[in-house]
Kinemage of the C-alpha trace (Angstrom):
@kinemage 1
@onewidth
@group {chain A} dominant
@subgroup {mainchain}
@vectorlist {calphas} color= white
{ca met a 1} P -39.503 -64.076 -51.186
{ca val a 2} L -43.233 -64.765 -51.180
{ca leu a 3} L -43.810 -61.790 -48.902
{ca asn a 4} L -41.919 -59.448 -51.285
{ca cys a 5} L -43.978 -60.725 -54.242
{ca phe a 6} L -47.188 -60.114 -52.244
{ca arg a 7} L -46.086 -56.571 -51.341
{ca ala a 8} L -45.235 -55.766 -54.969
{ca arg a 9} L -48.604 -57.044 -56.209
{ca phe a 10} L -50.477 -55.239 -53.444
{ca ser a 11} L -48.673 -51.974 -54.255
{ca leu a 12} L -49.490 -52.360 -57.935
{ca phe a 13} L -53.163 -53.072 -57.150
{ca ala a 14} L -53.372 -50.140 -54.710
{ca ser a 15} L -51.825 -47.772 -57.288
{ca phe a 16} L -54.296 -48.928 -59.947
{ca ala a 17} L -57.270 -48.562 -57.589
{ca leu a 18} L -56.211 -45.083 -56.482
{ca thr a 19} L -55.651 -43.952 -60.082
{ca ser a 20} L -59.097 -45.249 -61.067
{ca leu a 21} L -60.787 -43.439 -58.192
{ca leu a 22} L -59.018 -40.172 -58.948
{ca thr a 23} L -59.939 -40.410 -62.624
{ca val a 24} L -63.622 -40.870 -61.794
{ca ala a 25} L -63.545 -38.082 -59.208
{ca cys a 26} L -61.889 -35.590 -61.559
{ca ser a 27} L -64.078 -36.402 -64.535
{ca gly a 28} L -67.326 -36.038 -62.644
{ca gly a 29} L -68.170 -39.732 -62.744
{ca gly a 30} L -71.477 -40.185 -64.522
{ca gly a 31} L -70.904 -37.800 -67.386
{ca ser a 32} L -72.743 -34.877 -65.863
{ca gly a 33} L -70.451 -31.943 -65.888
{ca gly a 34} L -70.494 -28.261 -65.730
{ca val a 35} L -69.498 -25.495 -68.018
{ca ile a 36} L -68.101 -22.017 -67.437
{ca leu a 37} L -69.733 -19.529 -69.788
{ca ser a 38} L -68.418 -16.034 -70.437
{ca gly a 39} L -68.723 -13.275 -72.976
{ca val a 40} L -69.958 -9.742 -73.608
{ca ala a 41} L -73.528 -8.497 -73.929
{ca ala a 42} L -73.742 -5.445 -76.176
{ca thr a 43} L -75.864 -3.674 -78.772
{ca gly a 44} L -72.879 -1.754 -80.138
{ca ala a 45} L -72.505 -0.245 -76.676
{ca ala a 46} L -72.089 -2.485 -73.650
{ca leu a 47} L -75.138 -3.572 -71.671
{ca pro a 48} L -74.051 -2.885 -68.074
{ca gly a 49} L -76.159 -4.525 -65.359
{ca ala a 50} L -77.980 -6.787 -67.803
{ca thr a 51} L -79.390 -10.045 -66.449
{ca val a 52} L -77.790 -12.987 -68.265
{ca thr a 53} L -79.542 -16.348 -68.025
{ca ser a 54} L -78.258 -19.664 -69.348
{ca lys a 55} L -80.022 -22.953 -69.903
{ca cys a 56} L -77.624 -25.729 -70.843
{ca ser a 57} L -78.325 -29.264 -71.948
{ca gln a 58} L -78.978 -31.513 -68.954
{ca gly a 59} L -78.657 -28.633 -66.515
{ca ser a 60} L -80.518 -26.075 -64.495
{ca thr a 61} L -81.083 -22.416 -65.308
{ca glu a 62} L -78.305 -20.112 -64.066
{ca thr a 63} L -78.299 -16.319 -63.812
{ca ser a 64} L -75.623 -13.621 -63.590
{ca leu a 65} L -75.277 -9.874 -64.133
{ca thr a 66} L -72.996 -8.102 -66.582
{ca asp a 67} L -70.370 -5.689 -65.292
{ca ala a 68} L -69.931 -2.051 -66.389
{ca asn a 69} L -68.341 -3.233 -69.673
{ca gly a 70} L -71.043 -5.794 -70.485
{ca asn a 71} L -68.882 -8.774 -69.473
{ca tyr a 72} L -70.541 -11.784 -67.873
{ca ser a 73} L -69.359 -15.081 -66.463
{ca leu a 74} L -71.372 -17.863 -64.933
{ca ile a 75} L -71.092 -21.536 -64.093
{ca ser a 76} L -73.780 -23.885 -65.328
{ca ser a 77} L -74.383 -27.358 -63.947
{ca gly a 78} L -75.195 -28.640 -67.444
{ca val a 79} L -73.218 -29.421 -70.562
{ca leu a 80} L -72.944 -27.659 -73.924
{ca pro a 81} L -74.843 -26.503 -75.943
{ca cys a 82} L -76.361 -23.673 -73.896
{ca leu a 83} L -79.000 -21.082 -74.778
{ca ile a 84} L -78.072 -17.690 -73.336
{ca arg a 85} L -80.390 -14.717 -72.823
{ca ala a 86} L -79.471 -11.157 -71.834
{ca gln a 87} L -82.059 -8.616 -70.728
{ca ser a 88} L -81.528 -4.958 -69.962
{ca gly a 89} L -84.758 -3.010 -69.658
{ca ser a 90} L -86.790 -3.677 -72.814
{ca thr a 91} L -83.752 -5.046 -74.698
{ca val a 92} L -83.729 -8.838 -74.886
{ca leu a 93} L -81.027 -10.691 -76.837
{ca his a 94} L -80.173 -14.371 -77.261
{ca ser a 95} L -77.096 -16.411 -78.163
{ca val a 96} L -75.967 -20.028 -78.211
{ca ala a 97} L -72.773 -21.454 -76.721
{ca thr a 98} L -71.563 -24.619 -78.410
{ca gly a 99} L -68.536 -26.851 -78.191
{ca ser a 100} L -67.381 -29.912 -76.358
{ca gly a 101} L -65.295 -28.650 -73.454
{ca thr a 102} L -65.950 -27.251 -70.018
{ca thr a 103} L -65.583 -23.592 -70.992
{ca ala a 104} L -67.302 -21.606 -73.700
{ca ser a 105} L -67.281 -18.014 -74.801
{ca ala a 106} L -70.471 -16.601 -76.267
{ca asn a 107} L -71.107 -12.941 -76.955
{ca ile a 108} L -74.701 -11.707 -76.957
{ca ser a 109} L -75.635 -9.068 -79.533
{ca pro a 110} L -78.247 -8.151 -82.152
{ca leu a 111} L -76.271 -10.334 -84.599
{ca thr a 112} L -76.528 -13.417 -82.369
{ca glu a 113} L -80.210 -12.595 -81.798
{ca ala a 114} L -80.771 -12.713 -85.569
{ca val a 115} L -78.964 -16.047 -85.845
{ca val a 116} L -80.895 -17.647 -82.967
{ca asn a 117} L -84.244 -16.416 -84.256
């Protein structure tokens, strides 16, 4: 009887410990996260091959290139908000990605440039 009680308590403790460890592992632990940013860089027409750079709060600077349709996607080690810059030749545009999740969509255009500046 005592052995069965011990086994039940040990199983309960082990389940709790495992759940706690998995929760910390999946949430990133110390609050540092990462965010997937995506959107379109355009001036009315797409900006293919533009260099897109992001600088997120508490993170490093990340860079990506747009595809033929101006689409970009990159993963930042930081958290939102993020300042995003697209450059294609002499055209330089900025945008801001905000929110509270791990993904954000932010288009980059002359309109977002006017808002940021």
